[in-house]
N, C-alpha and C positions, 0 to 999 in steps of 0.2 A: 486351584485356579481354573475357572471355566474355560473349556476349549470349544471353539466354534469352527466348523469346517464348511467352506463354501466352494462348490464346484463352479468354476468359470468355464462355460462352454466357449466363450471368447473372453480373453483378458486384455484390456487396455492397461498396461502397467505404468503409464506415464512416459514411456519411451517407445515401446513397440506393441504390436498386437500378437497375442499368442492364443493357441487353441488348447482346450481341455487341460486346464491347470486346476490345482486345488490350493486354495488360500487358507492357511491355518492361522487362527487368531487365538491368542491367550492373553487375558487381561485387556489392556488398552493397546497392545502391539500386535503387529503381524510377525509371526515367528518363523514361518516357512512357506515357500511356494514349491509345489511338487507336481509331478506328472503321475505319481503313484495313485491308482484308483483306491478310493476309500468311501466309507459311509459319510454322507454329508448332510448338513442342516439346511442349506440353501443352494439353489442352482439358477444360473442365468448368465447374462453378459455382465462382467464385473469391471467397474471403472473406479479410479480414485474419486473422492468427493470433489465437487467443484469448488473453486475459490474465486470469489469476486474481489478483485484488487482495488476497486474504487466504488464506494457506496455510501449512502446516507441512511441506510436502513435503521429504523428505530429513532431517527432524528426527525425526519419528515415522515409522519406516521399516517397509515391508511385510515380513512374515515374521519380525520380531524381537519378542522379549518386550517387553511394555509398559514394564517397568522399565529397559530399555535406551534408551528414547526420550530425546531431548535438547531437548524443547520448553520445559520449565520448569527454571530454576535456582533451587534452594531457599535460596540464601545470604542474600538480603536483599530487602526490599520495593522498594528503589530501586537499579536496576542499568542505568543509561543507557548504559554502555559496552559492554554485551553485544552482540556481532555474531552473528546466527544463522548466517551463512555459515560460521563456524568450527565449527558443529555439524552441518553437512550432510555426508552421505556420498552420493556420486553413483552408488553401486551400488544405491541404492534403486530397485527395479524400477518404481516409480511414474513415474520420469522417462521411461522408454521408453513407458509407456502414454500419458503426456501428449503426447509427440511424435506417437504414432500417431493421436491425435485432435485434433491441431492446437493444443494448449494449450502455447504456446512460452515464455511468461513467467509467473512467479509472484512475487508480493510475499510473501516469507517473513518471519514475525515470531516472536519468542518467545511463549510462552504467556501466559495471563491470571492466573496465580497470584500475580504481583507487580503492584503498582500502576504502577510504571515498570519495564518488563521489558527494554528494549533497543531496538536499531535495527530499522527496517523496511527491508528490502533487496529490490529487484527483481532477480531472477536469470533467467538464460537456462536454461530446462529442457533445452535441447539442448547445453549445454556438456559438454566431456569431463571436467571436474573443477572443483573449487573455484577453481583458479587462473584459470579463464576464465569463471566463472559470473556474476560481478558485472556488473550493468547500470547501476543507479542507486540512490542512497539515496532512500527515500520517507518518511522521518520517524522518529518515535519511537513505540514501542508502549506504550500505557497501558491500564489496566483499572480498571473500577468494578464495583460490584455484588457478587454472590454469590461469584464466583471468588476474588478476593483475600481475601475474608472467610473462605473455607473452608480456608485454608492455615495454620491456627493452630499446627500441629505442625512447621512449617518454621522455619528460622533467622531471626534478626532480630526486630524489634518487629512483632508480629502482632495488631492489634486484632481482636476477634471480632464487631464490629458495623460497619455502614456509617458510622455517625456517628464511630466511632473511626478508621476508615480515612481518612475525608475530612478529619478534623481533623489527622491525621498528614501527609497530603498537603499541605494548606495551610500547615502549619508548615514543611515542607520548602521550599516555595516562598517563604514569607515570610522565613525565615532567610536564604536565598540572596539575596533582593532587599535585605535589610537589610545583609548583608555587602558587597554591591556598592556600596550607598549609602555605607557607612562608608569603604570603600577609595577610592571616588571623591572623597569629602570630603578624605581625607588627601592624595590626589594633588593636588587643587586648592590645598590649603594650601602644599604643597611648590612648586608652580608659581608661586604668588604670591610666595613668598620668593625664588625663583630670578629671577623677573622684576624684583623690587626690586633685587637685586644687579647685574643687567645694566644697568638704567636709572641706577643710581648709580655706574656705571663700576668696580664692584668686581671684575667679571670681564669678559673679552672674549667675542666671539661664539663662538669655538672652545670655550672653557670652558663657555659656556652650553649649546651643543649636546651636549657631553660629559655634563654633569650631567642634562640633559633625557632623554637615552637611559636613564640609570639610573632616573629616576623612572618612565618608561614600563615598564621591565623589572620594577621592584618591584611595580607595579600588576598587570601580567600574571601574575607569579608568585604572587600572592595567591590565584589561582583554580586548582583542580585541573581535570583533564580532565573529570571528572564534573560539576563546577560549570559548565564551559563548555558541555557538552552540554545541561544543563538551562536555562541562560541562553538558548541558541538557541531552545528551546521557549517560554520565558517572553517572549522578544522577538518571538515570532510568525514567526521565521525558519525554524523546522522544524515540520512538521505533527505534531500529536499524534493518533495513530490509536488511538481509544479503544474497547476492548471494553466494550460495554454492551448489555443486553438489554431491561430493563424501563423503562417510561415514567418512573417515579419517579427512576431514576438518570440518565435523559436530562435531566430538569428540572435536576438538580444539575449535570450537565455544562454546560448552558447558562449557569448561574450562574457556574461556574468559568471558562468561556471569557470571559465578559464582565468578570469581576473582574480577570483577569490579561491580557486581550487575546490569548488563545491562538488559534491556527489549528488547528481540529480536524475530524476526521471521526468519525462514528458507525459502529462496526463491529459488525454483527449486527442488533440491534433486532428480533429474531425474536418477542419476546413482546409487541410493540406491536400493539394491535388497534384503536386509535382513530385515525381519519384526522387529527384535530386535532393529534396529536403530530407526525406527519410534516409537516403544514402548518407547524407551529411551527419545525421544523428548516429548512424551506425559507425561512421568514422570517428565520431567523438565519444563513442562507447556510452551513448545515452539510450536506455531502453524506453519504449513507449507503452503506456497503458492506454490502449486504443478504445474509443467509443464514447458514448453509447451509440449503437447502431439500431436503426429502426424507429427512432424518435422524430419529432418535428423540430426543425431549426427555428427557435423563437426570436432570433436576433440577427442583425446584419452581419455580425461576426461569423455566422454560420451559413452565409449565403452560398458558399461553395461546398457545403457539407453533404455531398451526394453519397448515396450508398455505393456508387461505383468507385469511390476512393478506396474501398477495401481492396480492390484489385491493385491499386497503386502501391499501398504499403506492403501487400503480399509479394509483389514482384520486386520490392526493394531489398536492401541488405539489412534493414532495421530489425532488431529484436523487439518483438511486441507480444503483449498479452491482451486479453479482452476484458472489458468492464461492462457493468450495466449502468453505473451512476444512479442506482435506485434512489428515488422513485422516478427518475427521468424515463427509464424503461424499467419494467418490473425485474426484480432479482431472478425470477424464474425464466427470463428471456435470454439469459446468457447462452444457453444451448441454441436457441433460435438464431442468435447473432452469427453463428458460424456458417449459416447458409450463404451469407454474402461473400465468403471466401471459398466455400466449396463449389459454388457455381463457376468459379474461376480456376478450379483445378486443385484446390487444397484437399489432401487425402483425409479420410476419417481419422487416421492416427494423428496427423498434424493438428486437426481441429480439436480432438480430444486433449492433446497435450497443451494447447493454448489455454484451455480452461482449468488445467490441473498443474502439470509440472512447470510450464512456462510462467504462469502466474505465481506459483510458489517461488520460483527462482527470482523473479523481479521483486517480490516481497521479502526475499531472503529467509524463507521458512522451509526451503526444500530439504533441509536436514531431517525433517519429520513428516512433511506433508507433500502431496502432489504425485506420489508414486505408490505402487503396490509392490513393496519389497520387504524382506525381513528387517526387523527393528524399526520400521516406520510406524507411525500411529495408524491404528486400524480405523481410519475414516474412509469409508468406501460405499459404493452403491451397487446393488444387484438389479439389473434391468430385465424386464420381461421380454425384450427383443432388442434388436440393434438400436442403440440410444439415439441414432440420427434418423430413425423412422419417425414420421410425424406423430404416431400414436404411442410411441415408447413411453413407459412409465416405470418407476422403480417398484420392484416387488419387495425390496428390503433396503433400508438405509441404516448404516452403522456409523456412529460418531465416537471415535476413540474407544472402540471395543464394545460400546453400548448400542443395543438395537433400538433405534429411534422410531422406526415405523416398519411394519411388515404387513 
């Protein structure tokens, strides 16, 4: 197995900053971090690969007309089975740019024109095609606020107010929960009758097992694949990653979370300018995937989306990572986004962790990514200088042990 040794003059390991460490890679994994001097293949400032936790890379593609984009499907408000990987083209030149600047993973999601838009999928930006792109499922994309309200000319039932949208969403959830309750009641009745037959010796154990299998099958067949995906969300087994910008809609999301027991993240929150809103999200244990920063607010919903809000969330108790929402801002701008926090006192270690380990934790992939540690995937970047210097550029990029660029 090929062994690669990297001398880190400075090592950002996803937790802290260390000096003069050697990172040893074998195969696709990091096997050791040591201070023992040794012959090395690469040298520089070493960081984990960047992770973009909210992106439409490959869906809205560079150099193509807007109407050819595949971020939103206009068919219905509820499309939980949509898999954005099936709309990615890997000839999007943004993938090459992402590799060049060390952004090796993106969580791609459908757009926010539908309240339930489809799956959230973490992909490898360095994949050769969709056949090798999938890394891990990260939940379900949902949307609140202006965006799903603005799609009245699309297909399906399209309320034009937020009260209409939210009533429709809760009806969808309530109808599904009621359906499950009815089906479960019917199953319990059948099981009661079946157990009576067994205990009165009307059937033997083999017949009992045979009939039981049919009862289980009938219950399972009552639910469509769409139902099952939504049940995963309602049971808290799948994270709902919710597009929401304004405080008013965040308050509703908190009510929704608590009413149904959902596991949610807030995606964006750019219009929030009050610290107490972010502190409330911290109290509710709701992380924020914040951004994009540095773009232009194209709608009234973003009238308070000043870059100064970065100070507000930074000074709050909220757990937050950083997104690009590519192509709203370019995938390579994730590092540039950190300046809005660093001018308010965020350290270089904190800033680096936001793009690496914090994003990995929010996506729940930190068991393999976001850190430079033994047994983690060897997805890392060697920089020619301090990565927060304006002219810093990777001298080597490695994805899961493979040298992607040097």
